[in-house]
DRENPANU-864695 format. One record per residue (C-alpha): residue number from 1; residue in three letters; x, y, z. Coordinates in Angstrom, 2 decimals, always signed. Example, Ala and Ser with C-alpha at 12.3 -4.5 7.8 and 13.67 -1.06 7.14 Angstrom:
residues 2
PT  pos  code     east    north       up
PT    1   ALA   +12.30    -4.50    +7.80
PT    2   SER   +13.67    -1.06    +7.14
end
This chain:
residues 135
PT  pos  code     east    north       up
PT    1   UNK   -12.85    +0.61   -30.24
PT    2   UNK   -12.48    +3.56   -27.88
PT    3   UNK   -13.79    +1.46   -24.98
PT    4   UNK   -11.17    -1.21   -25.71
PT    5   UNK    -8.39    +1.40   -25.75
PT    6   UNK    -9.70    +2.95   -22.52
PT    7   UNK    -9.85    -0.43   -20.79
PT    8   UNK    -6.35    -1.28   -21.95
PT    9   UNK    -5.04    +2.11   -20.77
PT   10   UNK    -6.72    +1.69   -17.38
PT   11   UNK    -5.39    -1.86   -17.07
PT   12   UNK    -1.85    -0.67   -17.84
PT   13   UNK    -2.25    +2.24   -15.42
PT   14   UNK    -3.45    -0.13   -12.72
PT   15   UNK    -0.50    -2.50   -13.23
PT   16   UNK    +1.93    +0.43   -13.01
PT   17   UNK    +0.22    +1.72    -9.87
PT   18   UNK    +0.20    -1.78    -8.36
PT   19   UNK    +3.89    -2.30    -9.10
PT   20   UNK    +5.02    +1.06    -7.75
PT   21   UNK    +2.84    +0.95    -4.65
PT   22   UNK    +3.80    -2.66    -3.94
PT   23   UNK    +7.51    -1.84    -4.25
PT   24   UNK    +7.12    +1.12    -1.91
PT   25   UNK    +5.21    -0.84    +0.74
PT   26   UNK    +7.45    -3.90    +0.51
PT   27   UNK   +10.60    -1.78    +0.91
PT   28   UNK    +9.18    +0.33    +3.75
PT   29   UNK    +7.74    -2.73    +5.46
PT   30   UNK   +10.95    -4.73    +5.14
PT   31   UNK   +12.84    -1.84    +6.69
PT   32   UNK   +10.43    -1.62    +9.64
PT   33   UNK   +10.41    -5.39   +10.06
PT   34   UNK   +14.14    -6.02   +10.04
PT   35   UNK   +16.17    -2.96   +11.02
PT   36   UNK   +17.08    -2.33   +14.65
PT   37   UNK   +14.68    +0.13   +16.27
PT   38   UNK   +17.55    +2.53   +17.03
PT   39   UNK   +18.47    +2.70   +13.35
PT   40   UNK   +14.82    +3.20   +12.38
PT   41   UNK   +14.46    +6.00   +14.93
PT   42   UNK   +17.09    +8.01   +13.05
PT   43   UNK   +14.77    +8.07   +10.00
PT   44   UNK   +11.42    +7.69   +11.77
PT   45   UNK   +11.49    +9.45   +15.14
PT   46   UNK    +8.20    +7.85   +16.20
PT   47   UNK    +9.76    +4.35   +16.04
PT   48   UNK   +11.46    +4.99   +19.38
PT   49   UNK    +8.26    +6.29   +20.97
PT   50   UNK    +5.91    +3.36   +20.33
PT   51   UNK    +6.30    -0.28   +21.34
PT   52   UNK    +8.78    -2.09   +19.11
PT   53   UNK    +6.19    -4.83   +18.55
PT   54   UNK    +3.93    -2.21   +16.94
PT   55   UNK    +6.73    -1.09   +14.61
PT   56   UNK    +7.32    -4.72   +13.58
PT   57   UNK    +3.57    -5.32   +13.14
PT   58   UNK    +3.29    -2.26   +10.89
PT   59   UNK    +6.27    -3.46    +8.86
PT   60   UNK    +4.92    -6.98    +8.39
PT   61   UNK    +1.49    -5.57    +7.49
PT   62   UNK    +3.06    -3.32    +4.85
PT   63   UNK    +5.03    -6.20    +3.32
PT   64   UNK    +1.93    -8.39    +3.19
PT   65   UNK    -0.15    -5.54    +1.76
PT   66   UNK    +2.44    -4.92    -0.94
PT   67   UNK    +2.54    -8.61    -1.84
PT   68   UNK    -1.26    -8.65    -1.86
PT   69   UNK    -1.28    -5.89    -4.48
PT   70   UNK    +0.67    -8.07    -6.89
PT   71   UNK    +0.63   -11.81    -6.27
PT   72   UNK    -3.10   -12.61    -6.49
PT   73   UNK    -3.43   -10.61    -9.71
PT   74   UNK    -0.20   -11.90   -11.27
PT   75   UNK    -0.89   -15.52   -10.44
PT   76   UNK    -4.63   -15.13   -11.07
PT   77   UNK    -5.30   -17.12    -7.92
PT   78   UNK    -8.02   -15.42    -5.85
PT   79   UNK    -7.47   -12.09    -7.67
PT   80   UNK   -10.23   -10.51    -5.56
PT   81   UNK    -7.56   -10.28    -2.85
PT   82   UNK    -5.78    -7.54    -4.81
PT   83   UNK    -8.50    -4.87    -4.37
PT   84   UNK    -8.98    -6.07    -0.78
PT   85   UNK    -5.26    -5.52    -0.13
PT   86   UNK    -5.51    -2.08    -1.74
PT   87   UNK    -8.48    -1.17    +0.45
PT   88   UNK    -6.54    -2.37    +3.49
PT   89   UNK    -3.66    -0.09    +2.54
PT   90   UNK    -6.08    +2.83    +2.27
PT   91   UNK    -7.05    +2.13    +5.88
PT   92   UNK    -3.38    +1.92    +6.89
PT   93   UNK    -2.70    +5.32    +5.32
PT   94   UNK    -5.74    +6.94    +6.94
PT   95   UNK    -4.60    +5.63   +10.33
PT   96   UNK    -1.03    +6.75    +9.63
PT   97   UNK    -2.26   +10.24    +8.74
PT   98   UNK    -4.24   +10.38   +11.97
PT   99   UNK    -1.20    +9.26   +13.92
PT  100   UNK    +0.95   +11.96   +12.32
PT  101   UNK    -1.71   +14.62   +13.02
PT  102   UNK    -1.66   +13.73   +16.72
PT  103   UNK    +2.11   +14.14   +16.71
PT  104   UNK    +2.02   +17.47   +14.86
PT  105   UNK    +3.85   +15.97   +11.85
PT  106   UNK    +1.63   +17.67    +9.29
PT  107   UNK    +4.38   +17.76    +6.67
PT  108   UNK    +4.14   +13.99    +6.06
PT  109   UNK    +0.36   +13.79    +5.74
PT  110   UNK    +0.53   +14.68    +2.04
PT  111   UNK    +2.41   +11.44    +1.37
PT  112   UNK    -0.20    +9.46    +3.32
PT  113   UNK    -2.96   +11.05    +1.25
PT  114   UNK    -1.15   +10.37    -2.02
PT  115   UNK    -0.53    +6.72    -1.14
PT  116   UNK    -4.15    +6.32    +0.01
PT  117   UNK    -5.40    +7.77    -3.30
PT  118   UNK    -3.23    +5.41    -5.36
PT  119   UNK    -4.41    +2.45    -3.28
PT  120   UNK    -8.04    +3.60    -3.66
PT  121   UNK    -7.53    +3.82    -7.44
PT  122   UNK    -6.28    +0.22    -7.44
PT  123   UNK    -9.18    -0.97    -5.27
PT  124   UNK   -11.70    +0.77    -7.53
PT  125   UNK   -10.02    -0.25   -10.78
PT  126   UNK    -9.55    -3.91    -9.90
PT  127   UNK   -13.11    -4.13    -8.61
PT  128   UNK   -15.10    -2.09   -11.14
PT  129   UNK   -13.11    -1.10   -14.21
PT  130   UNK   -10.56    -3.81   -14.97
PT  131   UNK   -10.95    -6.80   -12.66
PT  132   UNK    -8.56    -9.71   -13.03
PT  133   UNK   -10.24   -13.00   -13.79
PT  134   UNK    -9.25   -16.10   -11.84
PT  135   UNK    -7.72   -19.05   -13.64
end
């Protein structure tokens, strides 16, 4: 009985983590994908210092990663894509942290680490602890 309660609690925790992380990445990615670079540069100073195509690529990647956290699991179509998307977002956050280190923006690295840990929890949980079964 305890195992069933633990699995249910982990499953609920994973869905909450997936929903929150997906919302964050979809919103951030949509912003980077659609807003003018000048407007982005007011919030993200680096957006003016890298090629605009890179900013757009990062935004589209974040939107797709966020959708990948939810849609395969919700629809139960190729649900293995959910932990793969989560692992991809871990990589994105590690690269983002490295980028911020090179720019001396150490104050934002904590957020990168937190997001990477949540994504790693999802990747682990949906692979090992509470995988979603395909239809």
